[in-house]
C-alpha positions in Angstrom: 0.0 0.0 0.0 2.8 2.4 0.9 4.6 1.7 -2.3 1.5 2.5 -4.4 1.1 5.8 -2.5 4.8 6.7 -3.1 4.6 5.9 -6.8 1.4 8.0 -7.1 3.0 10.9 -5.3 6.1 10.6 -7.4 4.0 10.7 -10.6 2.1 13.7 -9.4 5.3 15.6 -8.4 6.8 14.7 -11.8 3.8 16.1 -13.7 3.8 19.3 -11.6 7.5 20.0 -11.9 7.7 19.2 -15.6 4.8 21.6 -16.2 6.5 24.4 -14.3 9.6 24.0 -16.3 7.9 24.9 -19.5 6.2 28.1 -18.3 7.7 31.4 -19.4 8.4 33.8 -16.6 6.1 36.8 -16.8 7.9 40.0 -17.3 8.0 42.9 -14.8 5.7 45.6 -16.1 6.1 47.8 -13.1 6.8 51.3 -14.5 8.8 54.0 -12.7 6.6 56.6 -10.9 4.9 58.9 -13.3 5.1 56.4 -16.2 3.0 53.6 -17.6 3.4 50.8 -20.2 1.3 51.3 -23.3 0.3 48.2 -25.3 0.8 49.0 -29.0 0.1 45.5 -30.3 -2.8 46.7 -32.4 -0.2 48.3 -34.7 1.3 45.0 -35.5 4.3 45.7 -33.3 4.0 43.4 -30.3 5.4 45.9 -27.8 4.8 47.7 -24.5 6.2 51.2 -24.7 7.0 53.2 -21.6 5.2 56.5 -21.6 4.4 59.3 -19.1 1.1 58.7 -17.3 -1.9 61.1 -17.5 -0.4 63.4 -14.9 1.9 64.8 -17.6 -0.7 65.2 -20.3 -3.2 63.5 -22.5 -2.1 60.5 -24.6 -2.3 61.1 -28.3 -1.3 58.4 -30.8 -1.3 58.3 -34.6 -0.4 55.4 -37.0 1.4 57.0 -39.9 1.0 55.6 -43.5 4.7 54.7 -43.6 4.4 52.4 -40.6 5.6 54.7 -37.7 3.4 54.8 -34.6 3.6 58.3 -33.0 3.0 58.6 -29.3 2.7 62.0 -27.7 2.1 62.9 -24.1 2.3 66.6 -23.4 4.7 68.8 -25.2 7.9 67.2 -23.9 7.3 63.5 -24.8 6.8 62.8 -28.5 8.3 59.7 -29.9 7.9 57.6 -33.1 8.2 53.8 -33.0 8.6 51.8 -36.2 9.8 48.4 -37.2 13.1 48.3 -39.1 16.9 47.8 -38.9 17.7 51.6 -38.7 20.7 53.3 -40.2 22.9 55.4 -37.8 25.2 56.4 -40.7 22.3 57.8 -42.7 21.1 59.9 -39.8 24.7 61.3 -39.4 24.7 62.1 -43.1 21.3 63.8 -42.9 22.5 65.8 -39.9 25.7 66.9 -41.7 23.7 68.0 -44.8 20.8 69.8 -43.1 21.0 73.5 -44.0 18.0 74.5 -41.8 18.5 72.5 -38.6 22.2 72.8 -38.3 24.0 70.1 -36.4 26.2 71.3 -33.5 27.5 68.2 -31.7 26.8 64.6 -30.7 26.2 64.0 -27.0 25.8 60.2 -27.5 27.3 58.4 -30.4 27.0 54.6 -30.1 26.4 51.8 -32.6 22.6 51.9 -31.9 22.0 55.3 -30.4 22.6 58.9 -31.4 21.7 62.0 -29.3 22.6 65.3 -30.8 22.3 69.1 -30.4 21.3 71.2 -33.4 20.0 74.7 -33.9 17.4 76.5 -36.1 18.3 80.2 -36.3 20.6 79.9 -33.3 17.8 78.3 -31.2 19.2 75.1 -29.7 17.2 71.8 -29.8 18.0 68.2 -29.1 17.1 65.0 -30.9 17.7 61.2 -30.5 17.6 58.1 -32.7 17.7 54.6 -31.1 17.7 51.2 -32.7 16.6 48.3 -30.4 16.2 44.6 -31.0 13.2 43.2 -29.1 12.7 39.4 -29.5 13.4 38.7 -33.1 12.5 42.1 -34.5 14.3 45.4 -34.6 12.7 48.8 -33.9 13.6 52.4 -34.5 12.5 54.9 -31.8 13.2 58.6 -32.3 11.8 61.9 -31.3 9.1 63.4 -33.5 10.7 66.3 -35.5 9.0 69.7 -35.4 8.7 70.5 -31.7 12.1 71.7 -30.2 13.1 69.6 -27.3 15.5 70.4 -24.5 18.2 67.9 -23.5 16.3 66.7 -20.4 13.2 65.9 -22.5 15.3 63.9 -25.0 17.1 62.0 -22.2 13.6 61.0 -20.7 12.4 59.9 -24.2 15.5 57.9 -24.9 15.3 56.2 -21.5 11.7 55.2 -22.3 12.9 54.0 -25.7 15.4 51.7 -24.1 12.6 50.1 -22.0 10.6 48.5 -24.9 9.2 45.1 -23.9 7.9 42.4 -26.1 4.3 41.2 -25.6 4.2 37.5 -25.3 1.6 35.5 -27.3 -1.7 35.6 -25.4 -0.6 38.4 -23.2 -2.2 41.8 -23.6 -3.0 44.5 -21.1 
């Protein structure tokens, strides 16, 4: 009788532990204070994007015809997210050849990230361009051109861009 009970318990334990080994750990979606994760999976990009919460401003999103998803929250958080491999050298070339928004200096110059200062009519502004691989796909995140941003705003947007998280199959907020 005892041996049957031990065999049964062993089988139950084996089933339980083998099932646990196949489960994917759920990711931490606890945002920093004043921020929230936005599910943008309806765009075809299975991502959570870190954005300011409603205390900063109203969330405004637009899917552009070229595939970029623009996310705006207030005047100091305006980013574009699109799938693609990105091209740092092309951005550097564009900066060097821009006669209106004149490039001044790179503050960050890495293989996947650029942060630079430029000026329109001697009015300084800052921009960023970041390429990030999430899962098996690559994404380009950059500030939306038009609104002049200060360095602090760009740093906050870049930090959010670096926090992209993939949405697992069957997981949506």
